[in-house]
mmCIF entry with sequence, helices, sheets and N, C-alpha, C, O atoms, coordinates in Angstrom:
data_MODEL
# 
_entry.id   MODEL 
# 
_entity.id                         1 
_entity.type                       polymer 
_entity.pdbx_number_of_molecules   1 
# 
_entity_poly.entity_id                      1 
_entity_poly.type                           'polypeptide(L)' 
_entity_poly.nstd_linkage                   no 
_entity_poly.nstd_monomer                   no 
_entity_poly.pdbx_seq_one_letter_code       GGKVEVDSQVNVGTTFRLYFPD 
_entity_poly.pdbx_seq_one_letter_code_can   GGKVEVDSQVNVGTTFRLYFPD 
_entity_poly.pdbx_strand_id                 A 
# 
loop_
_entity_poly_seq.entity_id 
_entity_poly_seq.num 
_entity_poly_seq.mon_id 
_entity_poly_seq.hetero 
1 1  GLY n 
1 2  GLY n 
1 3  LYS n 
1 4  VAL n 
1 5  GLU n 
1 6  VAL n 
1 7  ASP n 
1 8  SER n 
1 9  GLN n 
1 10 VAL n 
1 11 ASN n 
1 12 VAL n 
1 13 GLY n 
1 14 THR n 
1 15 THR n 
1 16 PHE n 
1 17 ARG n 
1 18 LEU n 
1 19 TYR n 
1 20 PHE n 
1 21 PRO n 
1 22 ASP n 
# 
_struct_asym.id          A 
_struct_asym.entity_id   1 
# 
_struct_sheet.id               AA1 
_struct_sheet.type             ? 
_struct_sheet.number_strands   2 
_struct_sheet.details          ? 
# 
_struct_sheet_order.sheet_id     AA1 
_struct_sheet_order.range_id_1   1 
_struct_sheet_order.range_id_2   2 
_struct_sheet_order.offset       ? 
_struct_sheet_order.sense        anti-parallel 
# 
loop_
_struct_sheet_range.sheet_id 
_struct_sheet_range.id 
_struct_sheet_range.beg_label_comp_id 
_struct_sheet_range.beg_label_asym_id 
_struct_sheet_range.beg_label_seq_id 
_struct_sheet_range.pdbx_beg_PDB_ins_code 
_struct_sheet_range.end_label_comp_id 
_struct_sheet_range.end_label_asym_id 
_struct_sheet_range.end_label_seq_id 
_struct_sheet_range.pdbx_end_PDB_ins_code 
_struct_sheet_range.beg_auth_comp_id 
_struct_sheet_range.beg_auth_asym_id 
_struct_sheet_range.beg_auth_seq_id 
_struct_sheet_range.end_auth_comp_id 
_struct_sheet_range.end_auth_asym_id 
_struct_sheet_range.end_auth_seq_id 
AA1 1 SER A 8  ? VAL A 10 ? SER A 8  VAL A 10 
AA1 2 THR A 14 ? PHE A 16 ? THR A 14 PHE A 16 
# 
loop_
_atom_site.group_PDB 
_atom_site.id 
_atom_site.type_symbol 
_atom_site.label_atom_id 
_atom_site.label_alt_id 
_atom_site.label_comp_id 
_atom_site.label_asym_id 
_atom_site.label_entity_id 
_atom_site.label_seq_id 
_atom_site.pdbx_PDB_ins_code 
_atom_site.Cartn_x 
_atom_site.Cartn_y 
_atom_site.Cartn_z 
_atom_site.occupancy 
_atom_site.B_iso_or_equiv 
_atom_site.pdbx_formal_charge 
_atom_site.auth_seq_id 
_atom_site.auth_comp_id 
_atom_site.auth_asym_id 
_atom_site.auth_atom_id 
_atom_site.pdbx_PDB_model_num 
ATOM 1  N N  . GLY A 1 1  ? 0.799  -1.189 0.010  1.00 0.00 ? 1  GLY A N  1 
ATOM 2  C CA . GLY A 1 1  ? -0.008 -0.003 0.001  1.00 0.00 ? 1  GLY A CA 1 
ATOM 3  C C  . GLY A 1 1  ? 0.879  1.288  0.032  1.00 0.00 ? 1  GLY A C  1 
ATOM 4  O O  . GLY A 1 1  ? 0.483  2.414  -0.271 1.00 0.00 ? 1  GLY A O  1 
ATOM 5  N N  . GLY A 1 2  ? 2.092  0.964  0.430  1.00 0.00 ? 2  GLY A N  1 
ATOM 6  C CA . GLY A 1 2  ? 3.061  2.150  0.370  1.00 0.00 ? 2  GLY A CA 1 
ATOM 7  C C  . GLY A 1 2  ? 4.388  1.591  -0.120 1.00 0.00 ? 2  GLY A C  1 
ATOM 8  O O  . GLY A 1 2  ? 4.518  0.377  -0.277 1.00 0.00 ? 2  GLY A O  1 
ATOM 9  N N  . LYS A 1 3  ? 5.392  2.460  -0.371 1.00 0.00 ? 3  LYS A N  1 
ATOM 10 C CA . LYS A 1 3  ? 6.694  2.070  -0.732 1.00 0.00 ? 3  LYS A CA 1 
ATOM 11 C C  . LYS A 1 3  ? 7.755  2.673  0.143  1.00 0.00 ? 3  LYS A C  1 
ATOM 12 O O  . LYS A 1 3  ? 7.917  3.890  0.235  1.00 0.00 ? 3  LYS A O  1 
ATOM 13 N N  . VAL A 1 4  ? 8.456  1.797  0.767  1.00 0.00 ? 4  VAL A N  1 
ATOM 14 C CA . VAL A 1 4  ? 9.550  2.318  1.783  1.00 0.00 ? 4  VAL A CA 1 
ATOM 15 C C  . VAL A 1 4  ? 10.869 2.089  1.156  1.00 0.00 ? 4  VAL A C  1 
ATOM 16 O O  . VAL A 1 4  ? 11.189 0.955  0.797  1.00 0.00 ? 4  VAL A O  1 
ATOM 17 N N  . GLU A 1 5  ? 11.667 3.127  1.001  1.00 0.00 ? 5  GLU A N  1 
ATOM 18 C CA . GLU A 1 5  ? 12.988 3.040  0.420  1.00 0.00 ? 5  GLU A CA 1 
ATOM 19 C C  . GLU A 1 5  ? 14.077 3.227  1.522  1.00 0.00 ? 5  GLU A C  1 
ATOM 20 O O  . GLU A 1 5  ? 14.150 4.280  2.156  1.00 0.00 ? 5  GLU A O  1 
ATOM 21 N N  . VAL A 1 6  ? 14.865 2.245  1.719  1.00 0.00 ? 6  VAL A N  1 
ATOM 22 C CA . VAL A 1 6  ? 15.880 2.372  2.757  1.00 0.00 ? 6  VAL A CA 1 
ATOM 23 C C  . VAL A 1 6  ? 17.239 2.323  2.120  1.00 0.00 ? 6  VAL A C  1 
ATOM 24 O O  . VAL A 1 6  ? 17.611 1.332  1.493  1.00 0.00 ? 6  VAL A O  1 
ATOM 25 N N  . ASP A 1 7  ? 17.990 3.410  2.285  1.00 0.00 ? 7  ASP A N  1 
ATOM 26 C CA . ASP A 1 7  ? 19.334 3.472  1.798  1.00 0.00 ? 7  ASP A CA 1 
ATOM 27 C C  . ASP A 1 7  ? 20.328 3.490  2.943  1.00 0.00 ? 7  ASP A C  1 
ATOM 28 O O  . ASP A 1 7  ? 20.387 4.420  3.747  1.00 0.00 ? 7  ASP A O  1 
ATOM 29 N N  . SER A 1 8  ? 21.101 2.425  2.979  1.00 0.00 ? 8  SER A N  1 
ATOM 30 C CA . SER A 1 8  ? 22.146 2.238  4.078  1.00 0.00 ? 8  SER A CA 1 
ATOM 31 C C  . SER A 1 8  ? 23.512 1.961  3.598  1.00 0.00 ? 8  SER A C  1 
ATOM 32 O O  . SER A 1 8  ? 23.677 1.261  2.598  1.00 0.00 ? 8  SER A O  1 
ATOM 33 N N  . GLN A 1 9  ? 24.473 2.452  4.232  1.00 0.00 ? 9  GLN A N  1 
ATOM 34 C CA . GLN A 1 9  ? 25.846 2.171  3.838  1.00 0.00 ? 9  GLN A CA 1 
ATOM 35 C C  . GLN A 1 9  ? 26.424 1.183  4.790  1.00 0.00 ? 9  GLN A C  1 
ATOM 36 O O  . GLN A 1 9  ? 26.453 1.429  5.996  1.00 0.00 ? 9  GLN A O  1 
ATOM 37 N N  . VAL A 1 10 ? 26.908 0.016  4.262  1.00 0.00 ? 10 VAL A N  1 
ATOM 38 C CA . VAL A 1 10 ? 27.489 -1.053 5.168  1.00 0.00 ? 10 VAL A CA 1 
ATOM 39 C C  . VAL A 1 10 ? 28.899 -1.257 4.718  1.00 0.00 ? 10 VAL A C  1 
ATOM 40 O O  . VAL A 1 10 ? 29.186 -1.420 3.533  1.00 0.00 ? 10 VAL A O  1 
ATOM 41 N N  . ASN A 1 11 ? 29.841 -1.243 5.767  1.00 0.00 ? 11 ASN A N  1 
ATOM 42 C CA . ASN A 1 11 ? 31.190 -1.515 5.527  1.00 0.00 ? 11 ASN A CA 1 
ATOM 43 C C  . ASN A 1 11 ? 31.821 -0.580 4.446  1.00 0.00 ? 11 ASN A C  1 
ATOM 44 O O  . ASN A 1 11 ? 32.068 0.598  4.701  1.00 0.00 ? 11 ASN A O  1 
ATOM 45 N N  . VAL A 1 12 ? 32.055 -1.112 3.307  1.00 0.00 ? 12 VAL A N  1 
ATOM 46 C CA . VAL A 1 12 ? 32.761 -0.397 2.258  1.00 0.00 ? 12 VAL A CA 1 
ATOM 47 C C  . VAL A 1 12 ? 31.805 0.433  1.328  1.00 0.00 ? 12 VAL A C  1 
ATOM 48 O O  . VAL A 1 12 ? 31.956 0.472  0.106  1.00 0.00 ? 12 VAL A O  1 
ATOM 49 N N  . GLY A 1 13 ? 30.788 1.108  2.020  1.00 0.00 ? 13 GLY A N  1 
ATOM 50 C CA . GLY A 1 13 ? 29.891 1.926  1.303  1.00 0.00 ? 13 GLY A CA 1 
ATOM 51 C C  . GLY A 1 13 ? 28.911 1.184  0.448  1.00 0.00 ? 13 GLY A C  1 
ATOM 52 O O  . GLY A 1 13 ? 28.419 1.713  -0.548 1.00 0.00 ? 13 GLY A O  1 
ATOM 53 N N  . THR A 1 14 ? 28.614 -0.073 0.836  1.00 0.00 ? 14 THR A N  1 
ATOM 54 C CA . THR A 1 14 ? 27.681 -0.855 0.072  1.00 0.00 ? 14 THR A CA 1 
ATOM 55 C C  . THR A 1 14 ? 26.238 -0.291 0.359  1.00 0.00 ? 14 THR A C  1 
ATOM 56 O O  . THR A 1 14 ? 25.797 -0.221 1.506  1.00 0.00 ? 14 THR A O  1 
ATOM 57 N N  . THR A 1 15 ? 25.565 0.086  -0.701 1.00 0.00 ? 15 THR A N  1 
ATOM 58 C CA . THR A 1 15 ? 24.194 0.510  -0.578 1.00 0.00 ? 15 THR A CA 1 
ATOM 59 C C  . THR A 1 15 ? 23.097 -0.398 -1.034 1.00 0.00 ? 15 THR A C  1 
ATOM 60 O O  . THR A 1 15 ? 23.141 -0.914 -2.150 1.00 0.00 ? 15 THR A O  1 
ATOM 61 N N  . PHE A 1 16 ? 22.100 -0.609 -0.185 1.00 0.00 ? 16 PHE A N  1 
ATOM 62 C CA . PHE A 1 16 ? 21.032 -1.534 -0.576 1.00 0.00 ? 16 PHE A CA 1 
ATOM 63 C C  . PHE A 1 16 ? 19.732 -0.813 -0.307 1.00 0.00 ? 16 PHE A C  1 
ATOM 64 O O  . PHE A 1 16 ? 19.587 -0.039 0.639  1.00 0.00 ? 16 PHE A O  1 
ATOM 65 N N  . ARG A 1 17 ? 18.712 -1.130 -1.266 1.00 0.00 ? 17 ARG A N  1 
ATOM 66 C CA . ARG A 1 17 ? 17.434 -0.511 -1.114 1.00 0.00 ? 17 ARG A CA 1 
ATOM 67 C C  . ARG A 1 17 ? 16.385 -1.600 -0.984 1.00 0.00 ? 17 ARG A C  1 
ATOM 68 O O  . ARG A 1 17 ? 16.328 -2.575 -1.734 1.00 0.00 ? 17 ARG A O  1 
ATOM 69 N N  . LEU A 1 18 ? 15.502 -1.343 0.094  1.00 0.00 ? 18 LEU A N  1 
ATOM 70 C CA . LEU A 1 18 ? 14.512 -2.364 0.357  1.00 0.00 ? 18 LEU A CA 1 
ATOM 71 C C  . LEU A 1 18 ? 13.085 -1.747 0.008  1.00 0.00 ? 18 LEU A C  1 
ATOM 72 O O  . LEU A 1 18 ? 12.706 -0.660 0.445  1.00 0.00 ? 18 LEU A O  1 
ATOM 73 N N  . TYR A 1 19 ? 12.424 -2.477 -0.736 1.00 0.00 ? 19 TYR A N  1 
ATOM 74 C CA . TYR A 1 19 ? 11.020 -1.902 -1.110 1.00 0.00 ? 19 TYR A CA 1 
ATOM 75 C C  . TYR A 1 19 ? 9.892  -2.865 -0.565 1.00 0.00 ? 19 TYR A C  1 
ATOM 76 O O  . TYR A 1 19 ? 9.829  -4.060 -0.854 1.00 0.00 ? 19 TYR A O  1 
ATOM 77 N N  . PHE A 1 20 ? 9.041  -2.218 0.232  1.00 0.00 ? 20 PHE A N  1 
ATOM 78 C CA . PHE A 1 20 ? 7.905  -3.030 0.796  1.00 0.00 ? 20 PHE A CA 1 
ATOM 79 C C  . PHE A 1 20 ? 6.592  -2.561 0.336  1.00 0.00 ? 20 PHE A C  1 
ATOM 80 O O  . PHE A 1 20 ? 5.974  -1.662 0.906  1.00 0.00 ? 20 PHE A O  1 
ATOM 81 N N  . PRO A 1 21 ? 6.154  -3.222 -0.767 1.00 0.00 ? 21 PRO A N  1 
ATOM 82 C CA . PRO A 1 21 ? 4.797  -2.769 -1.411 1.00 0.00 ? 21 PRO A CA 1 
ATOM 83 C C  . PRO A 1 21 ? 3.633  -3.249 -0.489 1.00 0.00 ? 21 PRO A C  1 
ATOM 84 O O  . PRO A 1 21 ? 3.267  -4.424 -0.478 1.00 0.00 ? 21 PRO A O  1 
ATOM 85 N N  . ASP A 1 22 ? 3.113  -2.344 0.229  1.00 0.00 ? 22 ASP A N  1 
ATOM 86 C CA . ASP A 1 22 ? 1.904  -2.596 1.084  1.00 0.00 ? 22 ASP A CA 1 
ATOM 87 C C  . ASP A 1 22 ? 0.686  -2.037 0.584  1.00 0.00 ? 22 ASP A C  1 
ATOM 88 O O  . ASP A 1 22 ? -0.364 -2.186 1.210  1.00 0.00 ? 22 ASP A O  1 
# 
């Protein structure tokens, strides 16, 4: 029903985005 975008930097600046379609 909504979209949540999470940008996080882990260790060597690794970025990952998580999308939760509710």
